[in-house]
LOKELO-880629 format. One record per residue (C-alpha): residue number from 1; x, y, z. Coordinates in steps of 0.02 Angstrom, whole numbers, plus 50000, padded with zeros to 5 digits. Example, Ala and Ser with C-alpha at 12.3 -4.5 7.8 and 13.67 -1.06 7.14 Angstrom:
nr,px,py,pz
1,50615,49775,50390
2,50684,49947,50357
REM end
This chain:
nr,px,py,pz
1,50013,49996,50003
2,50051,50181,49973
3,50136,50252,50133
4,50028,50422,50177
5,50021,50561,50304
6,49962,50478,50454
7,50124,50451,50537
8,50294,50513,50525
9,50380,50334,50521
10,50321,50215,50379
11,50409,50071,50299
12,50405,50057,50107
13,50421,49895,50012
14,50567,49839,49880
15,50562,49789,49698
16,50507,49618,49637
17,50646,49516,49566
18,50599,49412,49412
19,50640,49234,49424
20,50647,49114,49273
21,50489,49005,49261
22,50461,48861,49370
23,50320,48748,49427
24,50214,48829,49556
25,50166,48744,49711
26,49985,48683,49737
27,49860,48812,49764
28,49752,48813,49898
29,49610,48699,49878
30,49472,48794,49969
31,49376,48845,49813
32,49411,49026,49827
33,49467,49153,49700
34,49448,49033,49558
35,49455,49186,49444
36,49549,49342,49482
37,49441,49449,49619
38,49355,49598,49560
39,49315,49755,49681
40,49354,49918,49751
41,49485,49983,49879
42,49487,50151,49947
43,49685,50186,49952
44,49731,50264,49789
45,49602,50391,49790
46,49572,50421,49972
47,49720,50356,50072
48,49670,50364,50263
49,49516,50457,50222
50,49400,50307,50239
51,49224,50296,50316
52,49078,50202,50326
53,48981,50323,50228
54,49113,50309,50091
55,49105,50114,50089
56,48920,50113,50085
57,48917,50243,49945
58,49026,50141,49844
59,48916,49985,49874
60,48767,50075,49818
61,48870,50131,49657
62,48922,49964,49614
63,48734,49913,49608
64,48675,50075,49528
65,48811,50097,49388
66,48820,49919,49343
67,48989,49874,49413
68,48906,49725,49506
69,48823,49669,49345
70,48995,49668,49271
71,49079,49561,49394
72,49146,49676,49525
73,49107,49593,49703
74,49230,49657,49845
75,49218,49829,49924
76,49383,49836,50011
77,49429,49947,50167
78,49618,49981,50162
79,49715,50054,50307
80,49667,50169,50445
81,49510,50105,50499
82,49548,50055,50672
83,49595,50142,50831
84,49780,50166,50861
85,49762,50034,51019
86,49694,49869,51037
87,49552,49840,51171
88,49644,49846,51335
89,49547,49694,51399
90,49506,49590,51251
91,49668,49625,51146
92,49560,49637,50996
93,49561,49789,50852
94,49446,49909,50871
95,49364,49987,50721
96,49364,50183,50740
97,49202,50237,50810
98,49204,50405,50710
99,49235,50325,50543
100,49140,50178,50570
101,48999,50206,50689
102,48919,50055,50641
103,49094,49938,50658
104,49149,49834,50525
105,49014,49710,50565
106,48865,49831,50524
107,48957,49884,50360
108,48984,49702,50319
109,48789,49682,50349
110,48746,49833,50230
111,48879,49765,50090
112,48817,49588,50109
113,48626,49660,50080
114,48683,49714,49922
115,48743,49560,49869
116,48923,49603,49882
117,49074,49565,49992
118,49177,49654,50121
119,49366,49649,50112
120,49475,49724,50260
121,49667,49777,50278
122,49801,49705,50403
123,49972,49691,50409
124,50109,49567,50452
125,50211,49663,50566
126,50183,49769,50726
127,50099,49920,50652
128,50012,49940,50484
129,50096,50063,50362
130,50002,50205,50427
131,50046,50171,50619
132,49878,50067,50667
133,49906,49896,50766
134,49971,49761,50664
135,49919,49569,50665
136,50102,49505,50701
137,50072,49388,50853
138,49889,49419,50854
139,49852,49310,50691
140,49718,49193,50771
141,49631,49323,50880
142,49628,49453,50724
143,49575,49307,50601
144,49430,49255,50719
145,49379,49439,50733
146,49385,49468,50557
147,49271,49308,50534
148,49149,49358,50661
149,49140,49531,50580
150,49093,49450,50408
151,49250,49490,50318
152,49273,49405,50149
153,49425,49466,50087
154,49591,49509,50186
155,49730,49621,50111
156,49879,49570,50216
157,50025,49710,50201
158,50210,49696,50260
159,50259,49865,50353
160,50338,49854,50524
161,50379,49672,50489
162,50531,49635,50616
163,50596,49542,50468
164,50773,49463,50450
165,50733,49491,50265
166,50738,49288,50240
167,50613,49210,50108
168,50587,49088,50261
169,50534,49225,50368
170,50406,49302,50241
171,50343,49127,50220
172,50320,49102,50420
173,50235,49257,50439
174,50113,49245,50302
175,50074,49064,50330
176,50021,49104,50517
177,49887,49197,50451
178,49844,49082,50318
179,49818,48962,50455
180,49737,49073,50566
181,49602,49108,50429
182,49582,48922,50407
183,49538,48898,50588
184,49421,49038,50588
185,49313,48944,50478
186,49252,49076,50365
187,49291,49084,50178
188,49404,49240,50172
189,49511,49280,50013
190,49692,49292,50077
191,49791,49434,49965
192,49978,49445,50019
193,50039,49614,49992
194,50242,49589,50035
195,50276,49700,49872
196,50370,49554,49792
197,50522,49558,49909
198,50542,49374,49934
199,50481,49313,49762
200,50299,49263,49832
201,50256,49194,49656
202,50374,49055,49710
203,50288,48994,49865
204,50120,49092,49885
205,50014,48977,49791
206,49993,48864,49942
207,49989,49019,50070
208,49881,49151,49978
209,49763,49174,49841
210,49858,49314,49759
211,50018,49406,49802
212,50091,49574,49750
213,50223,49547,49635
214,50296,49738,49627
215,50312,49896,49719
216,50162,50006,49749
217,50082,50075,49573
218,50071,50260,49542
219,49941,50370,49448
220,50075,50395,49301
221,50138,50301,49153
222,50316,50262,49209
223,50243,50166,49352
224,50121,50076,49253
225,50264,50030,49118
226,50365,49969,49240
227,50241,49858,49342
228,50195,49789,49164
229,50373,49740,49129
230,50392,49651,49302
231,50225,49568,49312
232,50215,49498,49127
233,50355,49366,49134
234,50283,49283,49287
235,50140,49199,49186
236,50195,49025,49233
237,50150,49056,49417
238,49953,49107,49400
239,49802,48994,49384
240,49639,48963,49459
241,49654,49008,49657
242,49834,49080,49632
243,49862,49246,49551
244,50002,49367,49519
245,49946,49537,49580
246,50020,49691,49503
247,49921,49806,49616
248,49766,49913,49608
249,49690,50009,49460
250,49732,50189,49438
251,49599,50210,49298
252,49499,50365,49319
253,49625,50456,49452
254,49675,50598,49320
255,49869,50570,49275
256,49840,50433,49139
257,49797,50472,48963
258,49642,50388,48894
259,49763,50282,48795
260,49855,50227,48940
261,49699,50197,49033
262,49646,50076,48910
263,49826,49988,48919
264,49818,49975,49103
265,49644,49885,49086
266,49707,49782,48934
267,49870,49731,49012
268,49785,49683,49185
269,49655,49567,49086
270,49784,49486,48983
271,49891,49458,49140
272,49740,49380,49223
273,49768,49507,49372
274,49632,49562,49517
275,49531,49707,49445
276,49529,49811,49596
277,49454,49976,49568
278,49562,50128,49648
279,49457,50276,49589
280,49319,50378,49681
281,49166,50296,49598
282,49053,50449,49656
283,49133,50548,49532
284,49192,50427,49404
285,49168,50489,49218
286,49072,50391,49096
287,49232,50361,48997
288,49301,50292,49158
289,49162,50182,49196
290,49153,50111,49017
291,49332,50058,49023
292,49305,49966,49191
293,49149,49872,49144
294,49223,49833,48956
295,49134,49656,48937
296,49258,49581,48828
297,49406,49629,48935
298,49325,49572,49095
299,49281,49412,49003
300,49468,49378,48960
301,49522,49424,49147
302,49393,49308,49217
303,49410,49161,49097
304,49384,49004,49183
305,49532,48930,49107
306,49634,49051,49224
307,49787,49061,49116
308,49883,49233,49126
309,49941,49286,48945
310,50104,49211,48900
311,50235,49326,48826
312,50278,49272,48643
313,50372,49418,48588
314,50464,49553,48679
315,50582,49682,48585
316,50615,49862,48580
317,50477,49903,48694
318,50348,49806,48602
319,50264,49661,48683
320,50147,49526,48624
321,50031,49426,48748
322,49944,49261,48697
323,49797,49202,48818
324,49700,49050,48780
325,49509,49068,48825
326,49390,48925,48878
327,49288,48940,48711
328,49442,48892,48604
329,49467,49083,48557
330,49639,49163,48601
331,49660,49345,48656
332,49805,49414,48583
333,49874,49587,48659
334,49986,49710,48564
335,50070,49812,48672
336,50169,49984,48633
337,50280,50040,48770
338,50378,50174,48670
339,50327,50347,48640
340,50292,50351,48456
341,50155,50246,48351
342,50235,50081,48315
343,50174,49928,48219
344,50163,49766,48339
345,50143,49608,48245
346,50144,49408,48281
347,50136,49269,48169
348,49968,49177,48208
349,50063,49004,48220
350,50178,49094,48356
351,50029,49080,48466
352,49932,48942,48526
353,49818,48969,48364
354,49800,48810,48254
355,49860,48829,48071
356,49718,48896,47969
357,49662,48984,47809
358,49616,49150,47899
359,49586,49203,48065
360,49452,49318,48132
361,49500,49468,48240
362,49385,49557,48361
363,49453,49722,48430
364,49393,49717,48608
365,49394,49914,48617
366,49314,49952,48458
367,49204,49798,48429
368,49280,49804,48232
369,49283,49618,48169
370,49411,49584,48034
371,49506,49441,47959
372,49696,49409,47940
373,49779,49281,47830
374,49928,49234,47937
375,50004,49387,48033
376,49909,49473,48176
377,49960,49651,48169
378,49919,49826,48227
379,49978,49996,48215
380,49980,50041,48399
381,49984,50214,48472
382,50128,50269,48592
383,50086,50193,48762
384,49925,50095,48680
385,49881,49909,48677
386,49763,49823,48538
387,49671,49664,48608
388,49603,49550,48487
389,49482,49400,48517
390,49556,49288,48385
391,49482,49129,48318
392,49519,49019,48153
393,49402,49031,48010
394,49376,48940,47854
395,49280,49068,47725
396,49328,49255,47790
397,49183,49344,47703
398,49225,49499,47813
399,49331,49653,47799
400,49514,49621,47791
401,49640,49688,47937
402,49736,49827,47850
403,49881,49918,47959
404,49906,50087,47939
405,50094,50129,47989
406,50178,50285,47994
407,50336,50377,48061
408,50392,50554,48057
409,50546,50648,48089
410,50564,50798,48206
411,50480,50958,48121
412,50551,51128,48137
413,50472,51285,48075
414,50589,51318,47941
415,50611,51153,47852
416,50505,51014,47780
417,50522,50843,47887
418,50505,50668,47802
419,50365,50563,47841
420,50336,50387,47800
421,50173,50282,47786
422,50153,50100,47762
423,49993,50023,47719
424,49990,49823,47735
425,49857,49707,47684
426,49847,49576,47817
427,49672,49488,47742
428,49672,49326,47653
429,49628,49417,47493
430,49682,49581,47383
431,49620,49751,47423
432,49586,49873,47271
433,49598,50058,47237
434,49711,50100,47380
435,49722,50281,47413
436,49826,50354,47559
437,49809,50524,47632
438,49903,50630,47768
439,49801,50768,47864
440,49879,50883,47993
441,49823,51027,48107
442,49770,51190,48008
443,49913,51264,47915
444,50005,51094,47903
445,50029,51019,47720
446,50091,50838,47665
447,50151,50801,47514
448,50184,50631,47447
449,50354,50616,47348
450,50320,50429,47310
451,50146,50353,47252
452,50003,50356,47369
453,49899,50256,47276
454,49886,50075,47225
455,49775,49992,47097
456,49782,49824,47203
457,49868,49754,47349
458,49896,49564,47380
459,49878,49475,47540
460,50015,49525,47658
461,50070,49644,47525
462,50124,49831,47574
463,50128,50010,47496
464,50259,50111,47564
465,50248,50318,47538
466,50377,50450,47572
467,50299,50619,47610
468,50361,50796,47645
469,50279,50873,47797
470,50280,51066,47819
471,50214,51153,47992
472,50169,51342,47975
473,50298,51448,48010
474,50236,51518,48158
475,50217,51346,48244
476,50254,51343,48430
477,50356,51194,48499
478,50249,51029,48563
479,50178,50891,48490
480,50040,50887,48365
481,49931,50743,48294
482,49942,50682,48104
483,49803,50577,48041
484,49843,50445,47909
485,49700,50375,47809
486,49688,50221,47695
487,49536,50204,47582
488,49516,50037,47488
489,49401,49920,47415
490,49367,49756,47479
491,49263,49603,47417
492,49145,49645,47280
493,49129,49840,47302
494,49149,49871,47489
495,49226,50036,47522
496,49324,50055,47690
497,49448,50180,47774
498,49568,50130,47903
499,49662,50258,48001
500,49801,50295,48128
501,49859,50440,48215
502,50045,50481,48252
503,50111,50614,48352
504,50222,50741,48272
505,50350,50842,48386
506,50399,51017,48338
507,50557,51080,48415
508,50598,51265,48398
509,50775,51349,48422
510,50802,51369,48624
511,50745,51539,48707
512,50882,51666,48740
513,50997,51625,48898
514,51107,51496,48950
515,51038,51324,48996
516,51108,51152,49048
517,51097,51051,48885
518,51013,50896,48988
519,50852,51014,48995
520,50864,51052,48807
521,50744,50923,48702
522,50854,50829,48598
523,50782,50808,48413
524,50860,50636,48394
525,50982,50518,48484
526,51064,50347,48447
527,51186,50250,48554
528,51276,50085,48554
529,51195,50026,48703
530,51021,50072,48775
531,50961,50245,48776
532,51054,50409,48801
533,51020,50451,48985
534,50974,50622,49047
535,51075,50683,49215
536,51142,50502,49241
537,51259,50380,49166
538,51211,50242,49034
539,51202,50089,49147
540,51154,49976,49002
541,50998,49922,48891
542,50868,49975,48998
543,50807,50168,49024
544,50857,50240,49188
545,50977,50095,49235
546,51128,50207,49263
547,51188,50306,49414
548,51234,50498,49439
549,51367,50534,49321
550,51540,50497,49398
551,51699,50542,49317
552,51876,50528,49400
553,51806,50517,49559
554,51681,50669,49553
555,51501,50657,49538
556,51375,50761,49452
557,51190,50776,49447
558,51194,50863,49268
559,51241,50789,49099
560,51213,50667,48972
561,51270,50475,48989
562,51309,50392,48821
563,51410,50248,48757
564,51531,50268,48615
565,51452,50242,48438
566,51323,50380,48505
567,51256,50542,48413
568,51144,50673,48498
569,51062,50811,48397
570,50975,50978,48436
571,50897,51123,48340
572,50974,51287,48363
573,50898,51379,48230
574,51065,51498,48218
575,51022,51566,48385
576,51164,51494,48505
577,51350,51544,48512
578,51431,51406,48625
579,51442,51249,48711
580,51539,51229,48865
581,51554,51047,48949
582,51666,50919,49028
583,51691,50750,48942
584,51745,50597,49016
585,51742,50408,49050
586,51621,50357,49172
587,51700,50260,49321
588,51573,50124,49300
589,51653,50077,49120
590,51729,49913,49113
591,51805,49929,48940
592,51961,50016,48987
593,51956,50118,48823
594,51997,50289,48785
595,51852,50376,48674
596,51850,50530,48571
597,51706,50675,48603
598,51676,50792,48456
599,51547,50925,48439
600,51482,50973,48263
601,51405,51133,48214
602,51303,51087,48067
603,51427,50981,47980
604,51581,51052,48039
605,51689,51008,48184
606,51664,51142,48326
607,51773,51059,48460
608,51841,50891,48499
609,51936,50809,48658
610,51993,50643,48702
611,51960,50547,48878
612,52054,50425,48972
613,51974,50299,49092
614,52001,50356,49269
615,52051,50532,49227
616,51956,50684,49285
617,51830,50775,49150
618,51910,50863,49010
619,51848,51029,48977
620,51791,51049,48805
621,51731,51217,48729
622,51638,51227,48545
623,51592,51391,48447
624,51419,51365,48374
625,51382,51545,48303
626,51255,51537,48169
627,51234,51340,48169
628,51050,51277,48142
629,51107,51110,48208
630,51218,51041,48362
631,51276,50864,48366
632,51362,50771,48500
633,51471,50604,48444
634,51571,50489,48549
635,51691,50361,48468
636,51804,50223,48543
637,51884,50067,48492
638,51768,49975,48611
639,51601,50019,48686
640,51645,50135,48816
641,51525,50229,48938
642,51561,50415,48890
643,51491,50560,48987
644,51454,50735,48937
645,51469,50812,49102
646,51368,50973,49148
647,51358,51041,48972
648,51296,51221,48964
649,51215,51295,48804
650,51231,51479,48780
651,51112,51556,48673
652,51122,51733,48765
653,51158,51804,48936
654,51105,51771,49115
655,51119,51630,49237
656,51129,51458,49193
657,50945,51380,49206
658,50859,51302,49281
659,50905,51389,49418
660,50902,51285,49599
661,50879,51329,49779
662,50978,51230,49904
663,50887,51188,50064
664,51031,51070,50123
665,51196,51030,50077
666,51297,50968,50230
667,51467,51080,50198
668,51492,51112,50381
669,51394,50984,50475
670,51233,50886,50495
671,51138,51065,50472
672,51041,51008,50609
673,50971,50863,50541
674,50874,50746,50646
675,50783,50577,50659
676,50596,50588,50673
677,50567,50442,50784
678,50709,50425,50903
679,50648,50251,50957
680,50650,50187,50773
681,50840,50192,50757
682,50961,50267,50636
683,51108,50381,50644
684,51170,50529,50546
685,51350,50617,50518
686,51434,50706,50396
687,51543,50626,50255
688,51655,50677,50117
689,51633,50507,50026
690,51494,50569,49922
691,51431,50753,49869
692,51365,50831,49719
693,51366,50992,49787
694,51535,51069,49869
695,51641,50930,49962
696,51531,50850,50084
697,51360,50761,50110
698,51262,50672,50247
699,51291,50483,50289
700,51134,50396,50357
701,51140,50229,50448
702,50951,50172,50407
703,50871,50058,50515
704,50778,49895,50421
705,50596,49962,50461
706,50644,50147,50395
707,50635,50315,50480
708,50613,50501,50431
709,50778,50601,50427
710,50763,50791,50411
711,50735,50954,50503
712,50624,51093,50538
713,50692,51254,50435
714,50741,51408,50553
715,50599,51510,50481
716,50469,51465,50328
717,50542,51454,50165
718,50449,51526,50014
719,50467,51404,49869
720,50339,51499,49761
721,50393,51475,49574
722,50473,51314,49609
723,50407,51153,49542
724,50511,51013,49591
725,50600,50946,49761
726,50764,50853,49723
727,50889,50763,49829
728,51059,50662,49775
729,51069,50493,49855
730,51192,50346,49838
731,51156,50177,49926
732,51298,50105,50012
733,51297,49914,50054
734,51112,49861,50064
735,51012,49974,49934
736,50863,50073,49988
737,50696,50135,49957
738,50607,50289,50027
739,50496,50453,49999
740,50518,50640,50015
741,50408,50749,50140
742,50391,50928,50188
743,50286,51021,50321
744,50187,51183,50278
745,50080,51307,50350
746,50054,51354,50519
747,49999,51185,50561
748,50148,51103,50509
749,50048,50986,50408
750,50146,50836,50330
751,50134,50810,50150
752,50230,50677,50068
753,50263,50599,49895
754,50274,50433,49800
755,50408,50313,49840
756,50553,50285,49748
757,50626,50116,49756
758,50773,49999,49688
759,50873,49849,49769
760,51041,49870,49708
761,51188,49922,49822
762,51304,50069,49763
763,51160,50144,49655
764,51158,50335,49652
765,51039,50441,49571
766,50923,50608,49594
767,50769,50592,49665
768,50643,50711,49603
769,50460,50733,49666
770,50351,50874,49572
771,50242,50973,49697
772,50092,50894,49618
773,50150,50724,49665
774,50152,50755,49842
775,49980,50725,49939
776,49932,50817,50087
777,49784,50782,50220
778,49601,50823,50161
779,49571,51005,50176
780,49773,51052,50177
781,49838,51146,50038
782,50022,51127,49987
783,50077,51304,50037
784,50243,51326,49948
785,50265,51504,50025
786,50256,51420,50197
787,50380,51272,50198
788,50430,51237,50368
789,50517,51067,50372
790,50597,50948,50245
791,50618,50754,50270
792,50684,50605,50174
793,50628,50427,50232
794,50756,50284,50208
795,50730,50102,50256
796,50802,49921,50232
797,50954,49955,50331
798,51130,49993,50296
799,51220,50151,50244
800,51136,50290,50126
801,51217,50449,50072
802,51124,50600,50022
803,51174,50785,49968
804,51107,50934,49890
805,50911,50934,49957
806,50846,51073,49836
807,50695,51147,49749
808,50697,51184,49567
REM end
């Protein structure tokens, strides 16, 4: 569960570690959760603001708005429902009489009266994540209490777990509650919520009915993409009565786009995941409700075979899942995690489909029915997912599946950009009179330079067309939609048009001033290994897998992390005069190779320098006067980790932007930092071993169960005009996870942001949380003009180094 507000001291879970496939243990033989549970949980939308009224209103909405009819069954209460102390005489948990005047039993009776079921939250530690009594050592009493109250579902969290970190301890603690629930003799679905810390998919199937496989989900694309990547490979471990749980749904909470919301629902259904709604259903839009009640997707998720979709293709951010269904069809998901329109495909015979003359495809979002000869394919929008229900057919007699793919280069106001379209007939017979067109916003033009028409296109045939796209001269930087239409005739005389929308990125010359180059949008980048990283090194093939740039022992929080064989391009439009940068081989490099760094102004070399492993950064200055384009290139005999250290682009006068305000830098001492919970453990001291600002930082010895480290400010600080809080951090020997918090206003209200998480020791990075990612208690406004204290939460034990807590 997400840590929130109610207490200074919280504990945050780790990252799931994906293991190779193995045969799961035997599932609990109790008849429960034969399909993934469906329901609601209040945490994502309300945190600790849970009440009897909210739960009853949600149950009413389940009935009134068709959610119950769609299959949603459990109305679940999360943390903060009880008093802070157990009953002194009985030792039992006590529902908060203000929040739940009818008690949990009364709420259960109301929910049961609607034909629904009630879920409750508890914790396999001494306290819940929000500081309420945990169930460690009280398992039998609590299980009996839950049964007597009429609870049907138990989410069992992992905070304050007093664990030694071993898998055996996790199994022991969760098995204790399993046995207690069995002894209580009431059917209760048991949801293991230990954040994937001990690979519960390898042991959880004879302990619980579902288990979290990842850290907490957040309402943003980065979190959604990461969780899909972690949970999708775990398909061998799921089945009736035992499910991988990638956490609750964020659909409807506002930060995901409509395309991302549909991907969320699509991938959870394909992964046979529990569908637990996490939004305020009292104000849910018609679009949100239509996504949550999509009958085809719910049918895929709830299919009685109980098979999680198998990964059949996974490359370059494109993923294909194949899920068999009880009626003999297959659900095929084509998922695009990249930032551009992409064509995703799989041969029918590479899935579980038998060989046939053709295959019928039903798009579960649009309802469109088409047929394909032998390739299942779609042009999938950025962050999107197309799901087909597929079955073999003999005589098609239906419209062919036609893929309209496209890609476009970066657009500038003063030059045409290249756009390419590819229309492919995946149907089993030819299409005729194909006409392709491109339409952009008002003032845009698209001119074909190769044929955009074809008299016929055979099965699996394609028409590729090159276009020149021109934006109007007064266009501003941003993203613009271009629609590609393919009109054709199929069958006797049926004319049909298929379309795709792609996003064109317009770049304009940098605004006057001086800026760190890592904050300027590159028009394109190529790299020998993985992506070019912003303000960190290139760790490998994955996005964000590097550390803070470290060259010759010095650590830097601004720059570009590349590998040799890289090229990064920027549009300058003749407005800039100079680039100053350090260049060097990152200390994580293992190649031992020297490298050459070259700066090009248009096609002319404007500066060049060689760097040697282990040496300090070499200074490089390049004259860019009048250049339309800037290119950064690195070369070497081997693939080396090459860093552009704190590069500054000059396009005018003034300070280097973005400006930052340092709130703690630890240059003289610990600057009054303290430990929020003195009994919770931990120590603080100054260190010279890690610093990105000045010559010193802070060394924290964090307890296993975590603590908040920070201080009250001498006087309220006005951070009006800033958008982000940042702190540089390096884990030392055990890895760490944590959060950022601030206290604001005269009431010193506690507001905190979403967690960061990783497991590897020695990792370093800049932690950043935008103010709109930081949550305050209900009724509290995050007043940036009255910041009174700053805090960082750290746990998992071991040493952690931090420096340069700042606002940008």
